[in-house]
N, C-alpha and C positions, 0 to 999 in steps of 0.2 A: 475199710478205708486206710488202715495202716498198711495192709498189704499192697494196696494200690499205690500209695505214696512210695513205699520201698521199691516196688517194680519200677515206677516212674524214674526214681533216682538211679537205679541200676542202668536202665535204658539210656538215660541222659549221659552218664559217665561213659557208657560204651560207645555212644555216638560221638562224643567229644574226642575220644581216642581215634576214631576213624576219620573225623573231619580235619583235625589239626594236621598240617603238613609234616611229613617226615623230614628229618635233618638231611640235607644234601650230602651226596657222597663226594662232592668236590667243591672247592671254593676257587672262584675266579678272582684274580688280582690284576687290576689295570697297571699299577706300579708297585713295586715292593722293594724292600731291602732285607737282606738275610744275614745273620751272624752264624757262622758255622761252628761246630765244636772245636775246631782247631784254631779258632780266632780269626779266620779270614772273613772279610766283609764283602758282600756282593750286592749290586743293585740290578734290578731287571724290570721288565715290563711284560704284559700279556701272559701273566703266569696262571698256573692252575696247580692247587694243592690237592692231592688225592691221598688215599690211605697209605700209599707206598712212597710217593716222591712229590717234589716240587719241580714243575716243568715250565720254562719260559725263555724269554730272550734276554740276554745280558745287555747292560747299557752300551757295550761296545759292538753289539750286533750279533755276538756269538749265541749259541744255544746253551741253556742251563738245563741240567738234569741232576737234581740233588736228592739223594735218599732222605727220607723223612727223619730217620734216626740220626742223621748228620747235622740237623738244624737245632742250634741252640736258641735262637730267637728270630722271629719273623714279624715285620712291620708292613702295614698296608698304608698307602698314600691316601689321605682323606682329602686334601686340597690345601688351598692357601687361605690366609686371613685378609685377602684383598677387600672384601665387602665390609668386614668389621673395621678395617683400617680406613676405608673411605668414609664410613659413617662418623667414626671418631674425628677424622681430620676435618670433615665438613662441619661438624658440630663446634669444634674448636675455632675454626675460621668464622662461623657465624657468631659465636660468643665474643670473639675479639672485636668484630664490627659493632656488635651490640654495646660493648663497654665503651667503645670510642663514642658511639652515639649518645649514650647515657652521660658521659663525661662532658660532651658539648652541651647537651640540654641542661645540665646542672650549673654550668658556668653563665652568669648573668652577662658577661661581656662578649659572648659568642652566640651566634644564631645558627640553629640547625637548618640546613638546606637539604631538602629531600633529593634534589637533583644531584647533590654530591654523595649522599649516603646510599642511595639505591645501588649505584655501581660498586660502591665500597662493600656493601653487604654481599652482593653477587660475586665480586672478585675474591673477597676473603673466603666466602663458602666454597666456591669452586676450587680455589687455589689449595685450601686446606684439604678438600676432598681428594684432589689429584696427589698431593704429597702423602696423605694416608694410604691411598691406593697403592702408590709405589712401595711404601714401607710394608704394607700388608702382603703384597704380592711376593715379597722376599721371605716372608714367614710361612714356611711349609709345616703342615701338621700330619703326623703319622699316627697309626693306631696299632697297638701290639695285638697280634693274633696268637691265641692260645693254640699251639700246634696240636696238642694232645686231643682237643675236643673240637677243633675247627670243622672237621668233616664227620664227626660222630663216631670216631674209632678209638678214642682214648681208652685207657685202662679203667677209668671210673664209669664208662658208659655201659650200662647193662640194661636189659629190659626192665622197666619199672612198672609197678602196678599201683593203683590207687584204691583205697578202701574207705568208704564213707559209712559212718555210723551216726545216726541221729534219731531222737525220739520226738515225735510230734505231740504226744500226749503225756 
């Protein structure tokens, strides 16, 4: 029984090694910005990072071909915060309208009229959402790419092995 379990564990580990995808030999970058070793900053699009170089189009339309060892830092464009801004803005607008409604309800001299507050809720919520969308769209997020291990050719990347030892009894 013990031999069977050990054999099963060895087969499982071997299969996992074959099923897991190997790290890609290149990394595609829709938009990127790069800081070179000499301090020059470049922005580009449609880039590909390989073991030897970064190739892509610069923001002014020219072709970029940068040796990998000339790159100090590389950032990949992740998107904007438009969705988050819209949600926060709409929430703030809705809460503002809700506070106005609570204020009117709490005052014995005033009467809450649904015909007035329905458009107020809609208007404040939509207006806040649009303002948040505009602010969030202006906030761009970038992700740092570790150039040494991005495509699996860094100095720390060696063939690795896994050894499992366990006792069932």
